[in-house]
N, C-alpha and C positions, 0 to 999 in steps of 0.2 A: 364522427369527430376527426378531423383532421389535424394530425399531430405533427410538428418538424423537429427533429432532434439535431442541434450543431455540436458535431464532434461523434467521430465513429472509434473513438478509444473505448476503453474495457466499460465504463459507467453507459455512453451513450449507446452501445452495441447490446449491453445486458438491460438497459432501458426499451430498446426496440422489441427485444424478445420478451420480456416481462409484459408488455403492452399487446404483442400479439397473442401471450398466453391468455390474456383477461379478455379478449375476445376484440380488441382495437386492431381493425386491418389497414387504415389508411394512415400507415407511418412511415415516414422517410427520414434517413440520416443523411446530413449535408457534411462530408469532411472537406475541409480547406487542401490537405493534400492531394495531389493528383493520383497518387497509388496510395494503397495501403500495405504497408511493409514492414515485416517482423522487427521494428526497433526496439532498444532499452534491452536489460539485462533480467536478473530473476528478481521475481516478487513472491511473497506469502499468500495465500489465500488461507485465512482462519476459518474454523468447523461453523461459524453462523453464515460467512458468504458462500460457501461449500454446500450447505443447506440448501439455498437459495438456488443454487446452479443444479442441482440436483433436481429440485422441483420445476425446473425448466427442461427436467430430461436429458443433461449432459453430465451425469456422472461419468459413464463409461469412456466419453471423449477426454474428459479432465483425468481420469486414473491413467490414460494411456499417454498423456504428455506430461505429468508432474509425477514428482517425487511425495509419499508420503511421510509429513514430518512426524518421527518417533520422541524428540525431546528438545526441549529448549533450554539452553545452559548458558551462563553468566562466567566470566572470570576476570581476575585483574591483568593489570598489563604483565604480570609475571607468569600467567598461564594459572594460577591456582583457583580452584574453585571457588565461585560465591554461591550460587544458587542453581538449579536445576530441576525440572519438574518435567513430566510426560506432555504430550500435546498430542492431537486429534483422537482417534479410536484409543490409542493407550491410556488416555486421561480420561476415558469414560464418556466421552461425546460420541452421538451417535453419527457423527459425520467425521471424515478425516481431516486433517489441515495439508495443504500443498504447498511445497515449493515448486515454481516453474517458471520459464521463460516469459515474460510479458508479453513479446510478438507473437508467441505462439498461442498463448490463450489469447490473444485480440484475433488472430487468424482462425481459430476455434468458434468463436461469438461470431464472427462475421460468416463463416463458412454456414453455422445452423441459421443466421438470420435469411440468407441468402435463399435456403433451401424453403425457411417456411413464408417467408413473404415476398420472395422474387426478387429476380434481378435489379428490378427498378427501386427497390428500399433502400438503395444505399447509392448516394450521389458524390462522387469525388469532384475535386477541383473547385469546390463549391464553399465559400466562405458565407458565414450568416452572421450578420453584425447587430440584427434587432428585428423587431416582429415583421411579420407579412400578414398575408390573408389567411394563413392557418388559424385553426382553432386554439392551438396551445403551440406555444414555443419552449422546449425544453433546452437550456445551456448547459451542455455536458462536454464545453470545449476547453477545460483544463485550467490550468492556475493563471493563465493570461488570457482567461476568456473574452471575448468580444461582446457575448451577451450580458455576461456581467457588467462589464463597461458601460453596456446601453443604462444599464440601471443604478450604475456608480460611475457615472463618468470622470469624477475627480476623485477616486480613490489613490491610483498611481501605482508605481511598481510593488509588487509584494516585498515585505520587510526581510534584512539578512541578518542573522543572529551571529557574523563572523566566523561560521564553522563552513570547511569546503568539503563535500564528499567525493571521492573516487570511486567508481564501479566497474567492475570487470569479470570476466569468467576465464579459469584456467581449467586444465586437465590436471587431474592429481589422484592420489592415493585417499579412499575411505579414511575419515576419522572418526573417533568415538563411537557410536553405534552403527556409522554408516548412512546414518538418516538424522544426525544431528545439526540443528542450527544453533551456532554459538556466537556469542559476542564476547568480546575481551576490551578491558579499558580500564580508564581511569576517572570518567565522567567528563573528561576533554577531548582527550584522543581515545578513538576507538577502532576495532578491526570486527568485523561481521563475515562470517563465512556458511554457506550451506549446500548442498548439493541439489541441483535441478535436473538432472539427467546422470544415468550411470557415468561415473569417471569424472564428470564435470561439475564442478565448484564454482557456485557465484559469490563473489566477496565484496565487501565495501570497505573503505577507508573513511576515517574521519578525523580531521585536525583542524584548529584554528590558522586562520590566512591573514598576513598582514597584508596590507593595501587594500584596493578596490577588488569588490566580489567580480567573479566572472557574471557571464551573462545570465540573467535571473532568469529561470525557468525552461532553459534549454537543457534536455538531458544528453544531447549528441555531441556534446564539445568535448573532441579529443584531448587527452591526458598524456601526460611523459609518465612510462612506468618506472623508469629510473629515479625521477622525483620522487615518486609516491615510494617505492621502495627505500629510499633512503630514510625517509619519516619513521620506517618501522624495521631500521635494519637490525636491531638487538631482540626483536620480537620472536624468538626461535621458542617453543615450546614442546614437552617431550612427545605431545599428539598432533603437531602443528607446525611448520616452518611457514612464518607467516612473510616473509620477505620472497622466499623461492615460490610460492603460490602466486604472491605478484608478479615476480618477473616472468614466469609461466604464461601470463596472460598474452594474448595476439594484441589487443588493444585494450584501452580503459577509457573512461569519460567522465568529466569533472562535471560538478553542479554545487551550486552555492546551498546552503541550507536556508531555504526561505519555506514562508506559509502564507497563510492570508490571515486577516485579525477577522474574528467574528463578525456575521452580517446582522442587522437587527430585523430582516427579512429578504426571503428568497424570491417571492413570487408578488409581482404587480402586474394585474391585468391578467393577459392572456401569457405571462413570461413568467417560467420559473427555472429555478438552478440546480444541478445535480454534480455530485463527485467533487472534484478538486475546484469546478468553477464557484461551488456553492460552499466548500470549506476545505481548501486545502491545509493539509497539517505537516508538520515534521514526518519524516520517514522513521518514526519510532515506533514499535509495536505491531510494526506489518499491518497497519490498519487501513492505506490508501485506498488500494482497490477493492479491498474487503467492504469498506464501508460504502463506496460508489455503487457495488451491486445491490447491497442493501436499498440504498437509495432508491435505485432501480425498482426493486420489487413493491417496494412501499408506494411508490408514487402510482404503479400501476393499479394497486390495492385502492388507492384513494380515489383514483378515476373512475373504476369498476363502481364505485358507492356514488359516483357523481358528486364528490366533496373533494377538490384540489387543496383544501386548507387543512384537511387531515394530514396530508403528506408532510407538510412542514409541521404541523403540530406535533407529529410522531418523530421526526428526524431533527430539526435544528436545534433543539436543546441537546438532544444526545450529543452530535457532532459538535456541539459549541465545548462542550464540557471535554470531550477529547481531543479537540485544539489546544485546549489551555492545558491540559493534563502531559500533552505530549511537549510542550512549552517548559515544563518542570521535568523533563526527562521520561515520563512515565514509567514503566517497569523497570527501564534501566538504570534508576536511579542509585540502585544497590552497587552499582560500580563507582558511583562518585562516591559514596558513604564510605564504600571498603576503603576508598583511597585517603578520604580526609581521615579516617579512624587510624590507618595504619598504610600509610604513604610508602613505606619499606617493603610492605609484602605481610604476612602472616602465617602461623602454622594452624590455627585454629578459628574457622571462621566463627564459631558461638561465642567467642570472646570480642568479635568485631562487629557481628550484627546477628543477633540471636536469632532463631529459627523463626520463632513467632513475628518477629519482625519482618523478615525477609517474605515470609507467607502472606502477610496481610499487604504488602505491597503487589505483590502478584495478583492475588484475589482481588483488590481493590481496583488494580485496571480493567482485569476481566469485566467486574462490574459495570464499570464506566462505558467499557466499549461493546457491552452487550453479547459478550460470550462466557458467561459466568456458566459452566456446564449443566448444572441443574436447571438453571432457567430457560437455558437454550432449547435442553432437551424435551422440557413441559411446554415451551410457548407454542400456540395453536401457529399452524402456516398463514403467512399471507395469501 
């Protein structure tokens, strides 16, 4: 079976590695860019994605480039705690959760693929816009996918929700556990930070933007650090100085908060979609890259059983639910609720959002996204 994958991002490379592990050897990844460079900033890999990379034999390499997340914690805009929970091994998973530079992860996957399938398995400077003479075309070419456009030519650009993200990395002192991922905000304006290497902190700042959106789907649009810092000038907490962290970045990137509407189908004939090309979602809950990796493994599982339909049957409903949940803020809704119920801050979170309500918000999202600890640990391998 001759398989062509459009896109050498995390999803496309994971798909090629997964297909190779399932016994497919005629697999070629085509990448539109002439060179594959370590672009982007930090991302998170949740335990269900780390499980899949571990089963591909990449556990040691991944551990060498990532920070094992110990805690996820939410705060209001004044730095007062709303909710915190252990993550990865500390939460009882059989696999860690990692914070990692997106570009380093992409190069790790690329290196492994070239080792296993050879130098001809990746072709750069080669844009794929639709099917050719291959047996299967997998569109893993991102939110502005040409392959998706082949299936849905009238869809148009990804919809924008009025928020803009700024992303950067800064060197700084460890905060909280030293391996904490924090989110502070009020449901509209938000700041996220977590370490991706010793002393290196990845951050995301978010707020509504007046006027027309920036270029949609371009993660590499430069941003003005002074402008970003001005929006968060008074966000100084006992445990983190947000404006100082922003000012310490060498550069930052601007991106509008966009996603894609769920599709009625991903597969038509010998073409199917994967990752952001299939189900681009808001970057909430740390699920974008993780879901693409899981797509890749399930696709290989389905093809090994000569049943492409199994792939979409297993994945489309799950990712549709996740896309819609992220539009409602997913687990981050606790920040919105805290602000609505106590806009000027609070002394006792129990009087604002009782523990049972906060715990169910967190647990419900894990169930939706497929990383409830007990279920994940017990699930058979793909």
